C-alpha positions, 0 to 999 in steps of 0.5 A, spaced: 456 808 500 464 806 499 467 802 494 474 799 496 477 795 490 484 792 489 488 795 483 494 792 480 499 796 475 505 791 473 508 789 480 505 794 484 498 794 488 494 799 490 487 801 494 482 804 490 476 808 494 470 810 491 466 814 495 459 815 492 457 822 493 450 825 490 452 828 484 460 828 485 463 821 486 470 821 489 475 817 487 482 816 490 488 811 489 493 810 495 499 806 497 504 807 503 507 812 498 502 815 494 495 818 494 492 820 487 485 823 487 481 828 482 482 836 482 476 836 487 481 837 493 487 843 494 493 839 494 494 843 501 489 839 504 494 833 504 499 837 507 502 832 513 509 830 516 509 824 513 513 823 506 507 822 502 507 824 494 500 827 493 498 827 485 491 831 483 488 829 476 483 832 472 476 830 474 474 823 471 469 818 472 472 811 474 479 809 476 481 807 469 479 814 467 483 817 473 489 814 471 489 816 464 487 823 466 492 829 466 496 831 472 494 838 474 498 839 481 502 835 486 505 836 492 513 838 493 514 830 495 511 828 488 515 834 484 522 831 487 520 824 485 520 827 478 512 828 477 510 833 472 504 836 469 506 833 462 504 826 465 498 822 466 496 819 473 498 812 471 505 815 469 506 819 476 503 814 480 508 809 478 514 814 478 512 815 485 512 808 487 519 807 485 522 812 489 525 812 496 522 817 501 
């Protein structure tokens, strides 16, 4: 089963996707500029030609928990926007949304 949810942080809107996988549910939060997900992926999985910031957080269950989780990896675009491993998911997501590609 797939659950799609609208997520609003301040004045920004995102799409939350929850894939109900047996034993290991997957959460993604996306926009046209950013993808944030848990550390189930390698950041290279998202390597594309589009200027999309990709952020990986520690694995947590739920959208809110993922937004509060520590950033553990990011692609070069997210790094250029100023994302670091000292941030949580929400801080990194909002930072990427304010930057121009």
